[in-house]
C-alpha positions as CSV (number, residue, x, y, z in Angstrom):
1,M,-4.2,-29.2,-55.0
2,D,-1.5,-27.5,-52.9
3,I,-0.5,-24.1,-54.2
4,K,2.5,-22.2,-52.6
5,L,2.5,-18.6,-53.7
6,P,5.6,-16.5,-53.7
7,T,5.9,-13.6,-51.2
8,L,6.3,-10.5,-53.2
9,T,8.4,-7.4,-52.4
10,I,5.7,-4.9,-51.4
11,Q,6.0,-1.7,-53.5
12,P,5.7,1.7,-51.9
13,D,2.4,2.5,-53.6
14,W,0.7,-0.8,-52.7
15,T,-1.9,-0.6,-50.0
16,A,-4.6,-2.9,-48.8
17,E,-7.1,-0.8,-50.7
18,S,-5.1,-0.8,-53.9
19,Q,-4.9,-4.6,-53.7
20,L,-8.7,-4.8,-53.4
21,V,-9.0,-2.7,-56.6
22,K,-6.5,-5.0,-58.2
23,C,-8.5,-8.1,-57.1
24,Q,-11.6,-6.7,-58.8
25,E,-9.5,-6.0,-62.0
26,E,-8.3,-9.6,-62.0
27,L,-11.8,-10.9,-61.3
28,D,-13.1,-8.9,-64.3
29,E,-10.3,-10.4,-66.5
30,I,-11.3,-13.9,-65.4
31,K,-14.9,-13.2,-66.3
32,E,-13.8,-11.9,-69.7
33,A,-11.8,-15.0,-70.3
34,I,-14.6,-17.3,-69.4
35,A,-17.0,-15.4,-71.6
36,A,-14.6,-15.9,-74.4
37,H,-14.3,-19.6,-73.6
38,D,-10.6,-19.0,-73.0
39,D,-10.0,-21.5,-70.2
40,V,-6.2,-21.1,-70.3
41,N,-6.3,-17.4,-69.8
42,A,-9.0,-17.8,-67.1
43,I,-6.6,-20.0,-65.2
44,R,-3.7,-17.5,-65.7
45,E,-5.9,-14.7,-64.4
46,A,-7.1,-16.8,-61.5
47,F,-3.5,-17.2,-60.4
48,D,-3.1,-13.4,-60.6
49,L,-6.3,-13.0,-58.4
50,I,-5.0,-15.5,-55.9
51,Q,-1.6,-13.8,-55.8
52,T,-3.2,-10.4,-55.3
53,G,-5.2,-11.8,-52.4
54,H,-2.1,-13.3,-50.9
55,T,-0.3,-9.9,-51.3
56,F,-3.3,-8.2,-49.6
57,L,-2.9,-10.6,-46.6
58,Q,0.8,-9.8,-46.5
59,I,0.2,-6.1,-46.5
60,M,-2.4,-6.5,-43.7
61,D,0.1,-8.6,-41.7
62,E,2.9,-6.1,-42.2
63,S,0.5,-3.3,-40.9
64,Y,0.4,-5.3,-37.6
65,D,4.2,-5.6,-37.6
66,G,3.9,-9.3,-38.5
67,H,1.8,-10.1,-35.5
68,L,-1.6,-10.7,-37.2
69,N,-1.0,-14.5,-37.1
70,V,-2.3,-15.3,-40.5
71,A,-1.7,-18.9,-39.8
72,K,-4.4,-18.8,-37.1
73,F,-6.9,-17.3,-39.6
74,L,-6.0,-20.0,-42.1
75,T,-6.7,-22.7,-39.5
76,E,-10.1,-21.0,-38.7
77,H,-10.9,-20.8,-42.4
78,A,-10.2,-24.5,-42.9
79,A,-12.3,-25.4,-39.9
80,K,-15.2,-23.3,-41.3
81,L,-14.9,-25.1,-44.7
82,K,-14.9,-28.5,-42.9
83,R,-18.0,-27.5,-40.8
84,K,-19.8,-26.6,-44.1
85,G,-19.0,-30.0,-45.5
86,Y,-16.6,-28.8,-48.1
87,M,-13.7,-30.8,-46.7
88,E,-13.4,-34.4,-45.5
């Protein structure tokens, strides 16, 4: 599965901290959907969670004037998953 997320226009009141609060809200909504056996809504809420995480990374990158090198972190993440045996 290859998911390309849109890059959002960061709103003035969005911060790294506010995105973490939003991640928790989205996670709670996924839990509620699963408890209600509402798989479709769980998937929709999972996309909201993933998008919010993506926006968190974007905010972090912008706080370093775009020099955070998120691609490097993504490569490191993939290597870690491979070491753990989660990837071929």
